[in-house]
TIVO-2410 file (N, C-alpha, C; in nm, 3 decimals):
# residues 162
REC num residu      c1      c2      c3 atome chaine
REC   1      M   5.746  -6.291  -3.076     N      A
REC   1      M   5.681  -6.346  -2.959    CA      A
REC   1      M   5.778  -6.433  -2.882     C      A
REC   2      E   5.868  -6.503  -2.954     N      A
REC   2      E   5.964  -6.591  -2.888    CA      A
REC   2      E   6.055  -6.510  -2.796     C      A
REC   3      G   6.096  -6.390  -2.843     N      A
REC   3      G   6.182  -6.305  -2.761    CA      A
REC   3      G   6.113  -6.261  -2.634     C      A
REC   4      L   5.982  -6.233  -2.641     N      A
REC   4      L   5.906  -6.193  -2.524    CA      A
REC   4      L   5.897  -6.308  -2.425     C      A
REC   5      R   5.880  -6.430  -2.473     N      A
REC   5      R   5.871  -6.546  -2.384    CA      A
REC   5      R   6.003  -6.569  -2.313     C      A
REC   6      Q   6.112  -6.539  -2.379     N      A
REC   6      Q   6.241  -6.559  -2.313    CA      A
REC   6      Q   6.257  -6.463  -2.197     C      A
REC   7      R   6.213  -6.339  -2.215     N      A
REC   7      R   6.222  -6.240  -2.106    CA      A
REC   7      R   6.114  -6.264  -2.003     C      A
REC   8      C   5.996  -6.308  -2.044     N      A
REC   8      C   5.881  -6.328  -1.956    CA      A
REC   8      C   5.828  -6.469  -1.979     C      A
REC   9      P   5.884  -6.570  -1.913     N      A
REC   9      P   5.841  -6.706  -1.939    CA      A
REC   9      P   5.695  -6.731  -1.901     C      A
REC  10      L   5.642  -6.661  -1.804     N      A
REC  10      L   5.502  -6.676  -1.767    CA      A
REC  10      L   5.417  -6.586  -1.855     C      A
REC  11      P   5.286  -6.610  -1.860     N      A
REC  11      P   5.200  -6.518  -1.936    CA      A
REC  11      P   5.219  -6.376  -1.885     C      A
REC  12      P   5.213  -6.275  -1.976     N      A
REC  12      P   5.239  -6.135  -1.937    CA      A
REC  12      P   5.154  -6.089  -1.819     C      A
REC  13      A   5.027  -6.125  -1.813     N      A
REC  13      A   4.942  -6.079  -1.704    CA      A
REC  13      A   4.989  -6.134  -1.570     C      A
REC  14      A   5.044  -6.254  -1.569     N      A
REC  14      A   5.086  -6.315  -1.444    CA      A
REC  14      A   5.215  -6.254  -1.393     C      A
REC  15      Q   5.298  -6.202  -1.477     N      A
REC  15      Q   5.427  -6.153  -1.434    CA      A
REC  15      Q   5.437  -6.000  -1.437     C      A
REC  16      G   5.342  -5.932  -1.494     N      A
REC  16      G   5.344  -5.786  -1.499    CA      A
REC  16      G   5.434  -5.732  -1.609     C      A
REC  17      C   5.463  -5.809  -1.708     N      A
REC  17      C   5.544  -5.762  -1.821    CA      A
REC  17      C   5.461  -5.666  -1.905     C      A
REC  18      P   5.524  -5.567  -1.963     N      A
REC  18      P   5.447  -5.474  -2.046    CA      A
REC  18      P   5.395  -5.542  -2.171     C      A
REC  19      R   5.279  -5.499  -2.212     N      A
REC  19      R   5.221  -5.549  -2.336    CA      A
REC  19      R   5.285  -5.477  -2.453     C      A
REC  20      P   5.302  -5.549  -2.563     N      A
REC  20      P   5.356  -5.480  -2.681    CA      A
REC  20      P   5.263  -5.365  -2.722     C      A
REC  21      G   5.318  -5.249  -2.757     N      A
REC  21      G   5.238  -5.136  -2.802    CA      A
REC  21      G   5.216  -5.032  -2.694     C      A
REC  22      R   5.227  -5.068  -2.567     N      A
REC  22      R   5.209  -4.971  -2.459    CA      A
REC  22      R   5.318  -4.865  -2.460     C      A
REC  23      G   5.438  -4.907  -2.491     N      A
REC  23      G   5.550  -4.812  -2.496    CA      A
REC  23      G   5.529  -4.707  -2.603     C      A
REC  24      A   5.476  -4.748  -2.717     N      A
REC  24      A   5.451  -4.652  -2.825    CA      A
REC  24      A   5.342  -4.554  -2.785     C      A
REC  25      A   5.237  -4.603  -2.720     N      A
REC  25      A   5.128  -4.516  -2.676    CA      A
REC  25      A   5.178  -4.417  -2.571     C      A
REC  26      L   5.262  -4.464  -2.480     N      A
REC  26      L   5.318  -4.378  -2.377    CA      A
REC  26      L   5.408  -4.273  -2.438     C      A
REC  27      L   5.485  -4.313  -2.538     N      A
REC  27      L   5.573  -4.219  -2.608    CA      A
REC  27      L   5.492  -4.109  -2.677     C      A
REC  28      V   5.386  -4.147  -2.746     N      A
REC  28      V   5.300  -4.049  -2.815    CA      A
REC  28      V   5.236  -3.955  -2.715     C      A
REC  29      L   5.186  -4.009  -2.604     N      A
REC  29      L   5.123  -3.926  -2.500    CA      A
REC  29      L   5.224  -3.828  -2.441     C      A
REC  30      T   5.345  -3.875  -2.413     N      A
REC  30      T   5.449  -3.788  -2.358    CA      A
REC  30      T   5.484  -3.676  -2.456     C      A
REC  31      L   5.498  -3.711  -2.583     N      A
REC  31      L   5.529  -3.608  -2.684    CA      A
REC  31      L   5.418  -3.505  -2.695     C      A
REC  32      L   5.293  -3.549  -2.688     N      A
REC  32      L   5.181  -3.454  -2.695    CA      A
REC  32      L   5.183  -3.359  -2.577     C      A
REC  33      V   5.209  -3.412  -2.458     N      A
REC  33      V   5.213  -3.326  -2.338    CA      A
REC  33      V   5.327  -3.225  -2.350     C      A
REC  34      L   5.443  -3.271  -2.395     N      A
REC  34      L   5.559  -3.182  -2.407    CA      A
REC  34      L   5.541  -3.079  -2.518     C      A
REC  35      M   5.469  -3.114  -2.622     N      A
REC  35      M   5.451  -3.024  -2.736    CA      A
REC  35      M   5.326  -2.937  -2.724     C      A
REC  36      Y   5.247  -2.954  -2.618     N      A
REC  36      Y   5.122  -2.879  -2.606    CA      A
REC  36      Y   5.142  -2.728  -2.618     C      A
REC  37      P   5.238  -2.668  -2.547     N      A
REC  37      P   5.254  -2.522  -2.563    CA      A
REC  37      P   5.283  -2.482  -2.707     C      A
REC  38      L   5.365  -2.558  -2.776     N      A
REC  38      L   5.395  -2.526  -2.916    CA      A
REC  38      L   5.271  -2.541  -3.003     C      A
REC  39      L   5.197  -2.650  -2.984     N      A
REC  39      L   5.076  -2.672  -3.062    CA      A
REC  39      L   4.971  -2.565  -3.034     C      A
REC  40      Q   4.959  -2.526  -2.907     N      A
REC  40      Q   4.862  -2.422  -2.871    CA      A
REC  40      Q   4.900  -2.290  -2.937     C      A
REC  41      G   5.029  -2.255  -2.934     N      A
REC  41      G   5.075  -2.132  -2.998    CA      A
REC  41      G   5.048  -2.132  -3.148     C      A
REC  42      L   5.072  -2.246  -3.212     N      A
REC  42      L   5.046  -2.256  -3.356    CA      A
REC  42      L   4.897  -2.243  -3.385     C      A
REC  43      A   4.813  -2.304  -3.301     N      A
REC  43      A   4.668  -2.294  -3.320    CA      A
REC  43      A   4.622  -2.150  -3.304     C      A
REC  44      L   4.676  -2.077  -3.204     N      A
REC  44      L   4.639  -1.937  -3.184    CA      A
REC  44      L   4.681  -1.851  -3.303     C      A
REC  45      R   4.801  -1.876  -3.354     N      A
REC  45      R   4.848  -1.800  -3.470    CA      A
REC  45      R   4.763  -1.827  -3.594     C      A
REC  46      L   4.728  -1.953  -3.613     N      A
REC  46      L   4.643  -1.989  -3.726    CA      A
REC  46      L   4.507  -1.923  -3.713     C      A
REC  47      H   4.448  -1.929  -3.594     N      A
REC  47      H   4.319  -1.864  -3.570    CA      A
REC  47      H   4.329  -1.714  -3.597     C      A
REC  48      S   4.435  -1.652  -3.548     N      A
REC  48      S   4.456  -1.509  -3.567    CA      A
REC  48      S   4.466  -1.475  -3.716     C      A
REC  49      A   4.541  -1.556  -3.790     N      A
REC  49      A   4.559  -1.530  -3.933    CA      A
REC  49      A   4.428  -1.546  -4.009     C      A
REC  50      L   4.349  -1.645  -3.972     N      A
REC  50      L   4.224  -1.670  -4.044    CA      A
REC  50      L   4.114  -1.570  -4.010     C      A
REC  51      T   4.111  -1.524  -3.885     N      A
REC  51      T   4.001  -1.436  -3.842    CA      A
REC  51      T   4.041  -1.289  -3.841     C      A
REC  52      G   4.170  -1.260  -3.850     N      A
REC  52      G   4.215  -1.121  -3.843    CA      A
REC  52      G   4.217  -1.067  -3.701     C      A
REC  53      S   4.202  -1.155  -3.602     N      A
REC  53      S   4.203  -1.111  -3.463    CA      A
REC  53      S   4.346  -1.111  -3.409     C      A
REC  54      S   4.362  -1.058  -3.291     N      A
REC  54      S   4.492  -1.052  -3.228    CA      A
REC  54      S   4.507  -1.169  -3.131     C      A
REC  55      I   4.628  -1.215  -3.115     N      A
REC  55      I   4.656  -1.321  -3.018    CA      A
REC  55      I   4.661  -1.256  -2.879     C      A
REC  56      P   4.581  -1.307  -2.782     N      A
REC  56      P   4.582  -1.249  -2.648    CA      A
REC  56      P   4.725  -1.244  -2.592     C      A
REC  57      G   4.760  -1.130  -2.533     N      A
REC  57      G   4.891  -1.115  -2.473    CA      A
REC  57      G   5.000  -1.066  -2.567     C      A
REC  58      T   4.970  -1.047  -2.694     N      A
REC  58      T   5.069  -0.999  -2.791    CA      A
REC  58      T   5.103  -0.852  -2.763     C      A
REC  59      H   5.006  -0.778  -2.711     N      A
REC  59      H   5.025  -0.636  -2.681    CA      A
REC  59      H   5.010  -0.615  -2.530     C      A
REC  60      S   5.070  -0.509  -2.481     N      A
REC  60      S   5.064  -0.477  -2.338    CA      A
REC  60      S   5.049  -0.328  -2.317     C      A
REC  61      I   5.004  -0.295  -2.197     N      A
REC  61      I   5.001  -0.155  -2.151    CA      A
REC  61      I   5.098  -0.147  -2.034     C      A
REC  62      A   5.193  -0.058  -2.043     N      A
REC  62      A   5.286  -0.033  -1.933    CA      A
REC  62      A   5.240   0.094  -1.862     C      A
REC  63      L   5.244   0.091  -1.731     N      A
REC  63      L   5.211   0.207  -1.649    CA      A
REC  63      L   5.341   0.256  -1.585     C      A
REC  64      I   5.369   0.384  -1.602     N      A
REC  64      I   5.493   0.442  -1.553    CA      A
REC  64      I   5.459   0.567  -1.473     C      A
REC  65      A   5.497   0.568  -1.346     N      A
REC  65      A   5.473   0.683  -1.259    CA      A
REC  65      A   5.587   0.785  -1.276     C      A
REC  66      C   5.550   0.913  -1.289     N      A
REC  66      C   5.648   1.019  -1.309    CA      A
REC  66      C   5.628   1.129  -1.205     C      A
REC  67      L   5.735   1.201  -1.176     N      A
REC  67      L   5.735   1.306  -1.075    CA      A
REC  67      L   5.641   1.422  -1.108     C      A
REC  68      N   5.642   1.463  -1.234     N      A
REC  68      N   5.559   1.576  -1.276    CA      A
REC  68      N   5.536   1.567  -1.427     C      A
REC  69      E   5.461   1.665  -1.480     N      A
REC  69      E   5.426   1.660  -1.622    CA      A
REC  69      E   5.548   1.680  -1.713     C      A
REC  70      H   5.642   1.762  -1.670     N      A
REC  70      H   5.762   1.785  -1.751    CA      A
REC  70      H   5.841   1.655  -1.767     C      A
REC  71      V   5.865   1.585  -1.656     N      A
REC  71      V   5.937   1.457  -1.660    CA      A
REC  71      V   5.859   1.356  -1.743     C      A
REC  72      A   5.727   1.351  -1.723     N      A
REC  72      A   5.642   1.257  -1.797    CA      A
REC  72      A   5.652   1.282  -1.947     C      A
REC  73      R   5.646   1.407  -1.986     N      A
REC  73      R   5.651   1.441  -2.129    CA      A
REC  73      R   5.789   1.404  -2.188     C      A
REC  74      D   5.896   1.430  -2.113     N      A
REC  74      D   6.030   1.396  -2.161    CA      A
REC  74      D   6.045   1.245  -2.178     C      A
REC  75      I   5.996   1.168  -2.082     N      A
REC  75      I   6.006   1.022  -2.090    CA      A
REC  75      I   5.918   0.971  -2.204     C      A
REC  76      A   5.798   1.023  -2.217     N      A
REC  76      A   5.708   0.981  -2.325    CA      A
REC  76      A   5.771   1.009  -2.461     C      A
REC  77      R   5.830   1.124  -2.478     N      A
REC  77      R   5.895   1.160  -2.605    CA      A
REC  77      R   6.012   1.066  -2.633     C      A
REC  78      A   6.092   1.036  -2.530     N      A
REC  78      A   6.207   0.946  -2.548    CA      A
REC  78      A   6.161   0.806  -2.587     C      A
REC  79      I   6.053   0.759  -2.527     N      A
REC  79      I   5.996   0.627  -2.560    CA      A
REC  79      I   5.953   0.625  -2.707     C      A
REC  80      M   5.884   0.730  -2.749     N      A
REC  80      M   5.836   0.738  -2.887    CA      A
REC  80      M   5.952   0.750  -2.987     C      A
REC  81      D   6.054   0.830  -2.950     N      A
REC  81      D   6.170   0.846  -3.039    CA      A
REC  81      D   6.241   0.713  -3.063     C      A
REC  82      K   6.242   0.626  -2.962     N      A
REC  82      K   6.306   0.495  -2.975    CA      A
REC  82      K   6.213   0.390  -3.035     C      A
REC  83      K   6.089   0.431  -3.067     N      A
REC  83      K   5.988   0.341  -3.125    CA      A
REC  83      K   5.961   0.221  -3.035     C      A
REC  84      L   5.957   0.247  -2.904     N      A
REC  84      L   5.926   0.142  -2.807    CA      A
REC  84      L   5.776   0.133  -2.780     C      A
REC  85      A   5.698   0.224  -2.837     N      A
REC  85      A   5.554   0.225  -2.817    CA      A
REC  85      A   5.486   0.287  -2.938     C      A
REC  86      A   5.358   0.255  -2.952     N      A
REC  86      A   5.278   0.316  -3.058    CA      A
REC  86      A   5.204   0.438  -3.006     C      A
REC  87      Y   5.184   0.443  -2.874     N      A
REC  87      Y   5.097   0.546  -2.817    CA      A
REC  87      Y   5.130   0.561  -2.670     C      A
REC  88      V   5.137   0.685  -2.624     N      A
REC  88      V   5.158   0.711  -2.481    CA      A
REC  88      V   5.058   0.816  -2.435     C      A
REC  89      N   4.977   0.778  -2.337     N      A
REC  89      N   4.888   0.875  -2.273    CA      A
REC  89      N   4.962   0.936  -2.155     C      A
REC  90      I   4.945   1.065  -2.137     N      A
REC  90      I   4.998   1.134  -2.019    CA      A
REC  90      I   4.878   1.176  -1.936     C      A
REC  91      L   4.856   1.104  -1.826     N      A
REC  91      L   4.741   1.134  -1.741    CA      A
REC  91      L   4.778   1.241  -1.639     C      A
REC  92      P   4.685   1.332  -1.611     N      A
REC  92      P   4.717   1.444  -1.521    CA      A
REC  92      P   4.749   1.398  -1.380     C      A
REC  93      K   4.790   1.495  -1.300     N      A
REC  93      K   4.830   1.468  -1.162    CA      A
REC  93      K   4.729   1.383  -1.086     C      A
REC  94      S   4.784   1.290  -1.009     N      A
REC  94      S   4.702   1.211  -0.918    CA      A
REC  94      S   4.774   1.203  -0.785     C      A
REC  95      S   4.698   1.181  -0.679     N      A
REC  95      S   4.758   1.167  -0.546    CA      A
REC  95      S   4.811   1.026  -0.530     C      A
REC  96      A   4.921   1.014  -0.460     N      A
REC  96      A   4.983   0.883  -0.436    CA      A
REC  96      A   5.023   0.870  -0.291     C      A
REC  97      L   4.996   0.755  -0.234     N      A
REC  97      L   5.042   0.719  -0.100    CA      A
REC  97      L   5.130   0.596  -0.114     C      A
REC  98      Y   5.245   0.595  -0.047     N      A
REC  98      Y   5.336   0.482  -0.060    CA      A
REC  98      Y   5.434   0.483   0.057     C      A
REC  99      F   5.494   0.367   0.080     N      A
REC  99      F   5.599   0.357   0.181    CA      A
REC  99      F   5.733   0.376   0.115     C      A
REC 100      W   5.817   0.462   0.172     N      A
REC 100      W   5.951   0.482   0.122    CA      A
REC 100      W   6.046   0.487   0.241     C      A
REC 101      K   6.140   0.392   0.244     N      A
REC 101      K   6.238   0.380   0.352    CA      A
REC 101      K   6.169   0.374   0.488     C      A
REC 102      G   6.059   0.298   0.493     N      A
REC 102      G   5.988   0.272   0.617    CA      A
REC 102      G   5.889   0.379   0.659     C      A
REC 103      E   5.878   0.486   0.586     N      A
REC 103      E   5.788   0.596   0.620    CA      A
REC 103      E   5.676   0.607   0.518     C      A
REC 104      L   5.557   0.642   0.565     N      A
REC 104      L   5.445   0.666   0.476    CA      A
REC 104      L   5.462   0.803   0.412     C      A
REC 105      E   5.460   0.805   0.280     N      A
REC 105      E   5.478   0.928   0.203    CA      A
REC 105      E   5.350   0.959   0.125     C      A
REC 106      E   5.333   1.087   0.094     N      A
REC 106      E   5.221   1.130   0.011    CA      A
REC 106      E   5.274   1.231  -0.089     C      A
REC 107      S   5.234   1.213  -0.217     N      A
REC 107      S   5.282   1.305  -0.321    CA      A
REC 107      S   5.183   1.306  -0.436     C      A
REC 108      T   5.216   1.386  -0.536     N      A
REC 108      T   5.140   1.383  -0.661    CA      A
REC 108      T   5.230   1.325  -0.768     C      A
REC 109      E   5.170   1.256  -0.863     N      A
REC 109      E   5.243   1.195  -0.973    CA      A
REC 109      E   5.164   1.212  -1.102     C      A
REC 110      V   5.234   1.196  -1.212     N      A
REC 110      V   5.172   1.193  -1.344    CA      A
REC 110      V   5.196   1.052  -1.396     C      A
REC 111      L   5.091   0.991  -1.451     N      A
REC 111      L   5.100   0.852  -1.496    CA      A
REC 111      L   5.105   0.844  -1.648     C      A
REC 112      L   5.197   0.762  -1.698     N      A
REC 112      L   5.204   0.733  -1.840    CA      A
REC 112      L   5.139   0.597  -1.865     C      A
REC 113      L   5.053   0.590  -1.967     N      A
REC 113      L   4.998   0.464  -2.016    CA      A
REC 113      L   5.062   0.438  -2.151     C      A
REC 114      V   5.145   0.338  -2.159     N      A
REC 114      V   5.225   0.311  -2.277    CA      A
REC 114      V   5.171   0.187  -2.347     C      A
REC 115      K   5.126   0.201  -2.473     N      A
REC 115      K   5.074   0.088  -2.549    CA      A
REC 115      K   5.182   0.038  -2.643     C      A
REC 116      T   5.214  -0.092  -2.630     N      A
REC 116      T   5.325  -0.148  -2.705    CA      A
REC 116      T   5.309  -0.297  -2.725     C      A
REC 117      R   5.406  -0.357  -2.789     N      A
REC 117      R   5.412  -0.503  -2.802    CA      A
REC 117      R   5.463  -0.560  -2.669     C      A
REC 118      T   5.411  -0.674  -2.630     N      A
REC 118      T   5.458  -0.740  -2.509    CA      A
REC 118      T   5.607  -0.772  -2.520     C      A
REC 119      S   5.652  -0.806  -2.639     N      A
REC 119      S   5.793  -0.840  -2.659    CA      A
REC 119      S   5.886  -0.721  -2.634     C      A
REC 120      K   5.833  -0.599  -2.629     N      A
REC 120      K   5.914  -0.479  -2.608    CA      A
REC 120      K   5.919  -0.436  -2.461     C      A
REC 121      I   5.844  -0.503  -2.373     N      A
REC 121      I   5.834  -0.458  -2.234    CA      A
REC 121      I   5.969  -0.458  -2.164     C      A
REC 122      G   6.049  -0.561  -2.182     N      A
REC 122      G   6.181  -0.565  -2.118    CA      A
REC 122      G   6.270  -0.450  -2.162     C      A
REC 123      E   6.275  -0.426  -2.291     N      A
REC 123      E   6.356  -0.316  -2.345    CA      A
REC 123      E   6.302  -0.181  -2.297     C      A
REC 124      L   6.170  -0.168  -2.299     N      A
REC 124      L   6.107  -0.044  -2.251    CA      A
REC 124      L   6.141  -0.018  -2.105     C      A
REC 125      S   6.127  -0.119  -2.022     N      A
REC 125      S   6.155  -0.105  -1.879    CA      A
REC 125      S   6.302  -0.069  -1.854     C      A
REC 126      N   6.392  -0.137  -1.922     N      A
REC 126      N   6.535  -0.106  -1.906    CA      A
REC 126      N   6.566   0.037  -1.947     C      A
REC 127      Y   6.508   0.079  -2.058     N      A
REC 127      Y   6.534   0.214  -2.108    CA      A
REC 127      Y   6.479   0.320  -2.012     C      A
REC 128      V   6.355   0.301  -1.967     N      A
REC 128      V   6.295   0.399  -1.876    CA      A
REC 128      V   6.374   0.406  -1.746     C      A
REC 129      R   6.419   0.292  -1.694     N      A
REC 129      R   6.499   0.294  -1.571    CA      A
REC 129      R   6.628   0.374  -1.591     C      A
REC 130      S   6.683   0.370  -1.712     N      A
REC 130      S   6.809   0.441  -1.738    CA      A
REC 130      S   6.791   0.592  -1.745     C      A
REC 131      I   6.670   0.641  -1.774     N      A
REC 131      I   6.649   0.786  -1.788    CA      A
REC 131      I   6.558   0.846  -1.681     C      A
REC 132      H   6.496   0.763  -1.599     N      A
REC 132      H   6.398   0.810  -1.501    CA      A
REC 132      H   6.469   0.869  -1.378     C      A
REC 133      P   6.419   0.980  -1.325     N      A
REC 133      P   6.485   1.041  -1.209    CA      A
REC 133      P   6.461   0.967  -1.077     C      A
REC 134      F   6.358   0.883  -1.068     N      A
REC 134      F   6.332   0.810  -0.944    CA      A
REC 134      F   6.439   0.703  -0.921     C      A
REC 135      E   6.472   0.681  -0.795     N      A
REC 135      E   6.567   0.576  -0.759    CA      A
REC 135      E   6.513   0.438  -0.801     C      A
REC 136      I   6.383   0.418  -0.775     N      A
REC 136      I   6.315   0.295  -0.816    CA      A
REC 136      I   6.188   0.336  -0.891     C      A
REC 137      P   6.196   0.352  -1.022     N      A
REC 137      P   6.078   0.395  -1.097    CA      A
REC 137      P   5.965   0.292  -1.090     C      A
REC 138      G   5.843   0.343  -1.081     N      A
REC 138      G   5.726   0.257  -1.083    CA      A
REC 138      G   5.690   0.221  -1.226     C      A
REC 139      I   5.728   0.101  -1.268     N      A
REC 139      I   5.701   0.054  -1.404    CA      A
REC 139      I   5.638  -0.084  -1.392     C      A
REC 140      I   5.515  -0.098  -1.436     N      A
REC 140      I   5.451  -0.230  -1.441    CA      A
REC 140      I   5.382  -0.244  -1.576     C      A
REC 141      S   5.354  -0.367  -1.615     N      A
REC 141      S   5.283  -0.387  -1.741    CA      A
REC 141      S   5.174  -0.490  -1.724     C      A
REC 142      L   5.073  -0.476  -1.808     N      A
REC 142      L   4.960  -0.567  -1.809    CA      A
REC 142      L   4.936  -0.611  -1.953     C      A
REC 143      P   4.919  -0.741  -1.975     N      A
REC 143      P   4.891  -0.785  -2.112    CA      A
REC 143      P   4.750  -0.746  -2.155     C      A
REC 144      I   4.733  -0.720  -2.282     N      A
REC 144      I   4.602  -0.690  -2.338    CA      A
REC 144      I   4.547  -0.820  -2.395     C      A
REC 145      D   4.439  -0.870  -2.335     N      A
REC 145      D   4.379  -0.995  -2.383    CA      A
REC 145      D   4.281  -0.971  -2.496     C      A
REC 146      Q   4.208  -0.860  -2.491     N      A
REC 146      Q   4.109  -0.830  -2.594    CA      A
REC 146      Q   4.110  -0.681  -2.622     C      A
REC 147      G   4.061  -0.646  -2.738     N      A
REC 147      G   4.053  -0.506  -2.774    CA      A
REC 147      G   4.004  -0.494  -2.917     C      A
REC 148      N   3.989  -0.372  -2.961     N      A
REC 148      N   3.950  -0.346  -3.099    CA      A
REC 148      N   4.058  -0.404  -3.191     C      A
REC 149      P   4.025  -0.502  -3.272     N      A
REC 149      P   4.128  -0.565  -3.357    CA      A
REC 149      P   4.202  -0.464  -3.445     C      A
REC 150      L   4.132  -0.363  -3.495     N      A
REC 150      L   4.198  -0.263  -3.579    CA      A
REC 150      L   4.299  -0.181  -3.499     C      A
REC 151      Y   4.264  -0.150  -3.374     N      A
REC 151      Y   4.356  -0.074  -3.288    CA      A
REC 151      Y   4.479  -0.157  -3.253     C      A
REC 152      L   4.457  -0.284  -3.220     N      A
REC 152      L   4.570  -0.371  -3.188    CA      A
REC 152      L   4.659  -0.391  -3.310     C      A
REC 153      Q   4.600  -0.399  -3.427     N      A
REC 153      Q   4.678  -0.410  -3.550    CA      A
REC 153      Q   4.759  -0.282  -3.572     C      A
REC 154      W   4.698  -0.167  -3.540     N      A
REC 154      W   4.768  -0.039  -3.553    CA      A
REC 154      W   4.890  -0.035  -3.460     C      A
REC 155      I   4.873  -0.085  -3.337     N      A
REC 155      I   4.989  -0.092  -3.245    CA      A
REC 155      I   5.099  -0.177  -3.308     C      A
REC 156      A   5.060  -0.295  -3.358     N      A
REC 156      A   5.159  -0.386  -3.419    CA      A
REC 156      A   5.232  -0.320  -3.537     C      A
REC 157      E   5.160  -0.243  -3.615     N      A
REC 157      E   5.221  -0.177  -3.731    CA      A
REC 157      E   5.316  -0.065  -3.693     C      A
REC 158      N   5.297  -0.007  -3.574     N      A
REC 158      N   5.377   0.108  -3.534    CA      A
REC 158      N   5.487   0.081  -3.434     C      A
REC 159      V   5.495  -0.043  -3.389     N      A
REC 159      V   5.606  -0.082  -3.301    CA      A
REC 159      V   5.681  -0.195  -3.372     C      A
REC 160      P   5.804  -0.170  -3.413     N      A
REC 160      P   5.879  -0.271  -3.488    CA      A
REC 160      P   5.895  -0.400  -3.405     C      A
REC 161      R   5.896  -0.512  -3.477     N      A
REC 161      R   5.924  -0.641  -3.410    CA      A
REC 161      R   6.069  -0.642  -3.363     C      A
REC 162      D   6.097  -0.733  -3.273     N      A
REC 162      D   6.235  -0.747  -3.223    CA      A
REC 162      D   6.330  -0.786  -3.332     C      A
***
């Protein structure tokens, strides 16, 4: 207390000096805010382990537009051979409208629905871009928030971790 009086000769309230213990509370609050993402991730993993459910966003569906069924089948096979997915749907021809080099274009495409781990999306996208005949392949992904837990577990079992 003597050291505090030397720094703050007037009563703390009169001079605005910090009260003892406020710094510790502020430090704890700051650490909690900074650690929230880590704590949330641990809580989700614990919940997943206890309930057998999947953590939202652990799996994703990638959509890949292909020129025709032959190209789609070749890309799907290459994805499966590299174990970048557990499952690939090849959807039949669909009509597409898009702008290309400033002009409105119309064509048919075949769409791939690729079920995989979210952690594999970057590798999947890079690989597909390297083998796809389009100058700018249409590749997007969406996280899977919910689904049949057994199916999501099956995806996890069939796509190796990084």
